[in-house]
C-alpha positions in Angstrom: 4.3 -59.8 197.5 6.2 -60.1 200.7 4.1 -60.6 203.8 5.5 -58.5 206.7 4.6 -58.9 210.3 2.5 -55.8 210.3 0.4 -57.0 207.3 0.0 -60.4 209.0 -1.3 -58.8 212.2 -3.7 -56.7 210.2 -4.9 -59.7 208.3 -5.5 -61.6 211.6 -7.5 -58.8 213.1 -9.6 -58.4 209.9 -10.3 -62.1 209.9 -11.2 -62.0 213.7 -13.7 -59.2 213.2 -15.3 -61.0 210.2 -15.7 -64.1 212.2 -17.0 -62.1 215.2 -19.5 -60.3 213.0 -20.6 -63.5 211.2 -21.1 -65.3 214.5 -23.3 -62.4 215.8 -25.2 -62.3 212.6 -26.0 -66.0 212.7 -26.9 -65.8 216.3 -29.4 -62.9 215.9 -30.8 -64.5 212.7 -32.3 -67.3 214.8 -34.6 -64.7 216.5 -35.0 -61.9 214.0 -35.4 -61.4 210.3 -32.1 -61.1 208.4 -32.5 -57.3 208.1 -33.0 -56.9 211.8 -30.3 -59.4 212.6 -27.9 -57.5 210.4 -28.6 -54.2 212.2 -28.3 -55.8 215.6 -24.9 -57.4 214.6 -23.6 -54.0 213.3 -24.5 -52.2 216.5 -23.0 -54.8 218.7 -19.8 -55.0 216.6 -19.3 -51.2 216.7 -19.5 -51.3 220.5 -17.0 -54.3 220.4 -14.6 -52.3 218.2 -14.6 -49.4 220.7 -14.1 -51.8 223.6 -11.3 -53.8 221.9 -9.2 -50.9 220.6 -10.1 -48.5 223.4 -8.6 -50.9 225.9 -5.2 -50.5 224.1 -5.1 -47.0 225.5 -5.7 -48.2 229.0 -3.1 -50.9 228.7 -0.4 -48.5 227.4 -1.0 -45.6 229.8 -1.8 -47.4 232.9 -0.9 -51.1 233.0 2.5 -50.7 231.1 3.3 -47.8 233.5 2.8 -50.1 236.5 -0.5 -48.5 237.6 -2.0 -51.9 238.0 -4.7 -50.9 240.5 -5.9 -48.0 238.3 -6.0 -50.3 235.3 -7.9 -53.0 237.3 -10.5 -50.5 238.4 -10.9 -49.2 234.8 -11.2 -52.7 233.4 -13.9 -53.6 235.9 -15.7 -50.3 235.4 -15.6 -50.6 231.6 -16.8 -54.2 231.7 -19.8 -53.3 233.9 -20.7 -50.3 231.8 -20.4 -52.2 228.6 -22.6 -55.0 229.8 -25.3 -52.5 230.8 -24.9 -50.7 227.5 -25.4 -53.9 225.5 -28.5 -54.7 227.5 -29.8 -51.1 227.1 -29.2 -51.1 223.3 -30.9 -54.5 223.0 -34.0 -53.3 224.9 -34.0 -49.9 223.1 -33.9 -51.2 219.5 -35.3 -54.7 219.8 -37.6 -56.8 221.9 -35.8 -59.4 223.9 -34.9 -62.2 221.4 -34.7 -64.8 224.1 -38.3 -65.5 224.9 -38.7 -68.4 222.5 -35.1 -69.6 223.0 -34.4 -73.2 223.6 -32.0 -72.2 226.4 -33.1 -73.2 229.9 -32.6 -69.9 231.7 -35.2 -67.1 232.0 -35.0 -64.5 229.2 -33.5 -61.8 231.6 -30.8 -64.2 232.8 -29.9 -65.3 229.2 -29.6 -61.6 228.2 -27.2 -60.9 231.1 -25.1 -64.0 230.1 -25.0 -62.9 226.5 -23.9 -59.4 227.4 -21.3 -60.6 229.8 -19.7 -63.2 227.5 -19.5 -60.8 224.6 -17.8 -58.1 226.7 -15.4 -59.5 229.3 -13.6 -62.1 227.1 -13.3 -59.5 224.4 -11.6 -57.1 226.8 -9.3 -59.9 228.0 -8.4 -60.7 224.4 -7.7 -57.0 223.8 -5.5 -56.9 227.0 -3.3 -59.8 226.0 -3.1 -58.8 222.4 -1.8 -55.4 223.3 0.6 -56.8 225.8 2.0 -59.2 223.2 2.3 -56.5 220.6 4.1 -54.2 223.1 6.5 -57.0 224.0 7.3 -57.6 220.3 7.8 -53.9 219.7 10.1 -53.6 222.7 12.1 -56.6 221.5 12.3 -55.2 218.0 13.6 -51.9 219.3 16.1 -53.7 221.6 17.4 -55.8 218.7 17.7 -52.7 216.5 19.7 -51.0 219.2 22.0 -54.0 219.5 22.5 -54.1 215.8 23.3 -50.4 215.6 25.8 -50.9 218.5 27.4 -53.9 216.8 27.6 -52.1 213.5 29.3 -49.2 215.1 31.8 -51.5 216.9 32.5 -53.4 213.6 33.2 -50.1 211.8 35.5 -49.1 214.7 37.4 -52.4 214.4 37.7 -52.0 210.6 39.0 -48.5 211.2 41.7 -50.0 213.4 42.7 -52.4 210.6 43.0 -50.0 207.8 45.5 -47.5 209.4 47.6 -50.3 210.8 47.8 -51.9 207.3 48.5 -48.6 205.7 51.2 -47.7 208.2 53.2 -50.8 207.6 52.9 -50.6 203.8 54.0 -46.9 203.7 56.9 -47.8 205.9 58.0 -50.5 203.4 57.6 -48.1 200.4 59.6 -45.4 202.2 62.4 -47.9 202.8 62.5 -48.8 199.1 62.3 -45.1 198.1 65.4 -44.3 200.2 67.3 -47.0 198.4 65.9 -45.8 195.0 64.5 -49.3 194.4 62.6 -49.9 191.1 60.0 -51.7 193.2 58.7 -48.6 194.9 56.5 -47.4 192.0 55.1 -50.9 191.6 54.3 -51.1 195.3 52.6 -47.7 195.1 50.3 -48.9 192.3 49.6 -52.1 194.2 48.9 -50.2 197.4 46.5 -48.0 195.4 44.5 -51.0 194.3 44.3 -52.3 197.8 43.2 -49.0 199.3 40.5 -48.7 196.6 39.2 -52.0 197.6 39.3 -51.2 201.3 37.7 -47.8 201.0 35.0 -48.4 198.4 34.1 -52.1 198.4 34.2 -53.1 202.1 31.9 -50.5 203.6 28.5 -52.0 202.7 28.3 -55.5 204.2 29.5 -58.7 202.7 31.7 -58.9 199.6 32.3 -61.6 197.0 34.7 -64.2 198.3 36.6 -64.2 195.0 37.2 -60.4 195.5 38.5 -61.0 199.0 40.8 -63.7 197.8 42.2 -61.4 195.1 42.7 -58.7 197.7 44.5 -61.1 200.0 46.8 -62.2 197.1 47.7 -58.6 196.4 48.5 -58.1 200.1 50.8 -61.1 199.9 52.4 -59.7 196.7 52.9 -56.4 198.4 54.7 -58.1 201.3 56.9 -60.1 199.0 58.0 -57.0 197.1 59.6 -55.4 200.1 62.1 -58.2 200.4 65.2 -58.3 198.2 65.0 -62.0 198.0 61.6 -63.8 197.8 60.5 -65.4 201.1 58.8 -68.7 201.4 55.1 -67.9 201.3 52.4 -70.2 199.8 48.8 -69.4 199.4 46.5 -72.1 198.1 42.7 -72.3 197.6 40.6 -75.4 197.2 36.9 -75.8 196.3 34.4 -73.7 194.4 34.6 -70.1 195.6 32.1 -68.6 193.1 28.8 -67.0 194.2 29.9 -67.0 197.9 30.1 -63.9 200.1 32.0 -63.1 203.2 32.5 -60.2 205.6 35.4 -58.2 204.3 38.9 -57.9 205.9 38.5 -61.1 207.9 41.7 -62.8 206.5 44.1 -59.8 206.4 44.7 -59.6 210.2 45.5 -63.3 210.3 47.9 -63.1 207.4 49.4 -59.9 208.8 49.9 -61.7 212.1 51.9 -64.4 210.3 54.1 -61.9 208.5 54.6 -60.0 211.8 55.8 -62.9 213.8 57.4 -65.2 211.3 61.2 -65.4 211.7 62.1 -64.4 208.1 64.9 -62.2 209.3 66.7 -64.9 211.3 65.8 -68.2 209.7 66.6 -69.2 206.1 64.0 -71.9 206.3 61.3 -69.6 207.6 57.9 -70.1 206.0 54.3 -69.1 205.9 51.5 -71.4 204.7 48.1 -70.1 203.9 45.2 -72.3 202.9 41.6 -71.6 202.1 39.2 -74.6 201.6 35.5 -74.6 200.7 34.0 -77.8 202.1 30.2 -78.1 201.5 28.8 -75.1 203.3 31.9 -74.4 205.3 34.9 -72.2 204.7 38.1 -73.3 206.4 41.0 -70.8 206.6 44.4 -71.8 208.1 47.6 -70.0 208.6 50.9 -71.6 209.7 54.2 -69.8 210.2 57.5 -70.6 211.6 58.7 -68.6 214.6 61.6 -68.2 216.9 60.7 -67.7 220.6 64.2 -66.8 221.6 63.9 -63.6 219.5 61.1 -61.3 220.4 59.3 -60.4 217.2 56.8 -58.1 218.8 56.0 -54.9 216.9 56.4 -52.2 219.5 54.1 -49.9 217.5 51.2 -52.2 218.3 48.5 -53.6 216.1 45.0 -54.9 216.1 46.1 -58.5 215.9 44.1 -61.5 216.9 42.0 -59.8 219.5 40.5 -57.6 216.9 39.5 -60.5 214.6 38.0 -62.4 217.6 35.7 -59.5 218.4 34.6 -59.2 214.8 33.9 -62.9 214.5 31.7 -62.7 217.6 29.8 -59.8 216.2 29.5 -60.9 212.5 29.6 -64.7 212.8 28.0 -65.4 216.2 27.5 -69.1 216.6 28.6 -69.6 213.0 32.4 -69.8 213.4 35.1 -71.8 215.1 38.5 -70.2 215.9 41.5 -71.9 217.4 45.2 -71.2 217.9 48.0 -73.8 218.2 51.4 -72.7 219.6 54.5 -74.8 219.5 58.1 -74.1 220.0 58.8 -73.3 216.4 55.4 -72.9 214.7 52.3 -70.9 215.2 49.0 -72.0 213.6 45.6 -70.4 213.4 42.4 -72.2 212.2 39.2 -70.4 211.3 36.0 -72.1 210.2 33.0 -70.1 209.0 29.5 -71.3 208.2 28.5 -70.0 204.7 24.8 -70.8 205.0 23.9 -69.6 208.5 21.0 -67.4 207.5 19.0 -66.3 210.5 15.3 -66.7 210.2 13.0 -63.8 210.9 9.6 -64.1 212.5 7.1 -62.3 210.3 5.1 -61.4 213.4 8.0 -59.4 214.8 8.6 -57.2 211.8 
């Protein structure tokens, strides 16, 4: 059975009260019979329960709302009343158990000390316990709000990727349809597979790395089919990719950026090199493409590009990725490194 933070807190409190009750029972058994000591311990523990959990109310409605003076006066008043109540209950039900005590103070003094040290420390413990619990609750709500915000932003970024990808592909199919190319039906089927993956398999967290690789290969094939002559594109994988998961649609923007800016139209030796390497617990993905700075390759319709992927990496792989870009006169290179075992630990107490 999984132990949650709530169960852990409950177990700690139950253990605390068992120890508190046991200590009181042993203390009273020195002066009374076990039957009388048990009754005395029960009465004192009931009062302690009211003090401990009643103080939660004062902390929440006064101290947490910045009414410090009001809370201080209530704390002092409750402490004094509780001390007198303990002494009153002791005198009401029992004769003072301190007359034969080995302690050096007079019986009345010892009774006051006993009442004080079983009341004020308990209220202080209750105060700090509730403050700590409120801080954890606030932090949990804050983290939940951040997670919801991040998830909404991630979905927004994904929504930017999908229409951009679809726009470019439909434009290619339209061009082939105009020329009555036999490739058009094949491209439509391939596009159907890609859209099925994007719509149904990428909406619920991480996906299998093997599935993402197959999706990327289909994306490359789709790009190849739009050209009358094959272009120089290589895609290689190295290492064991089985049983690994990754956030979906991470690679597509990087590869699309290569296709977008590569000088296929003006350079017979243009190329795109895509490599995916699994090294221990790290995934390394690199893209390298030739380019021609003298000819502006910018897509005037815009696109999500590298800025989009950088935002997603910050949200989904915070402190678990490295991203770098190398620009030279005739080449453009992107290097992405992802940690595959960066599982965040959760503190049971905070759940």
